[in-house]
N, C-alpha and C positions, 0 to 999 in steps of 0.2 A: 773097594778103596774108601776110605773117609773123605769127607769135603776138603780137609787141609791138604791130603794127598793129590786129589784132583786139581785143586787150585795149584798146587805146586808143580805139577806135570803139565797144565795147559797155561799157566802163565796168567791166569784170570783170577779175581780177588774172589773171596769166599762169598763176599756181599753180591757180586755179580752172579755166582751160582746160585745163589739163594733167589735172586732176581729171575734167573732163567727158570728155576722151578715154578714162581708164583705166575709166569707167563707161559705154563705149560710146554716149555722148550726142553725140558730136562726133567726127568724123573728119578728119584731115589728109593731105595727101600729104607724103612727105619727100624732101628734094633728095638729091641724092647725097652731100653732106656731112651729111646727117641733120636738116637745119632744117626745120622744120614750114612748110607752105603751104597756106592755107585758101582756099577760093572765096568769092566776094563774098557768097553764100548764107549763109556761115557767121554772119554778122552778125545775120540775122535770125533764124537757128536758136540762137543765143546768147541772144537777147533773149527767144524763147520758152521756152527752159530756165528764164531767170531769172523769167519771170512763173509759170512753174509752180512753181518754187521756193518763190515769194513766195505762193503760194496755198496751200502747205502739201505739196504732192506730194513723194514721195521720189525719189531718183535711180533706184531699180528701178522704181517705178511710171512713171516719166517713160519710160524705156526700153521699158517694156511698152506704153504708149500712143503713143509717136512715130511708128510707122507709119500709124495713123490719123489723128494730127494734121497729118502731112506730106504726106500724099498721099491719103489717103482709104481706104486699104485697112483693112479691119476684119471681124470676125468677130462672131457675135452676142455671146460673150463679151466681147470687147474693148469693144463698143458699150455693155453692161450695166456694165462698170469705168467707162468713162467718165460714163454716167449717175451713177453712184455719185460720182464725183468732183465732178462738177457739183452734185449735191445737197448733198454736204458743205460745198462752197463757198458754196452758196447759203445754208446755215444759218449760216456763219461769217458772212456779209455781213450778214444779220438781226440776228446778235449785236452786230456792231461798230455796226450803224445805233443799236441800242437803246443801247448803249455812249456813242456819240456824244450821242445826246439827252440822256440823262443828265447828260453833261457840261455840255452845254448849259443845262440848268436850273439846275445847279450855279453856273455862269459867271455867268448872268443874275441869280440869287439874291445872289451875293457883290457883283458890282457895283452892284445896286440898294442892298445895305446900306452899301457903301463910300459912296456919293452921299448916303446919307441920315443916315450916321454911326452907323448901328446895327451891333453887333458880327454879324461873319460868322458865330460859331458861337453856340449858345443859351449855353454855358459861358464865353464869352468876355467881358471887363469892356469898357466903353467908354471 
């Protein structure tokens, strides 16, 4: 598939796909006219790259981890690195869960105050 189709199917810009190529995260074959052509598997790979970016991994880290993530090739050092990233993500999930719970309590209190006519803040006037 061509770069525009890959962009459309993954929701990632053409510019981002070119960046992924520059960072050795994604590879394309070139036609005689220089057009990029990607295999069907590129859709899953781009989605994985997006997930890893969303989890806070840098492109350098993703490149280092990609052999293990894609086909299970690993060294003890790479497995240790994956464990570190997994643990970091776990801490982030815990932090986000606490933040969500805090927002839930604020929303509940504010909703109760609105329904009862009380001010939302102690310093607000009715």
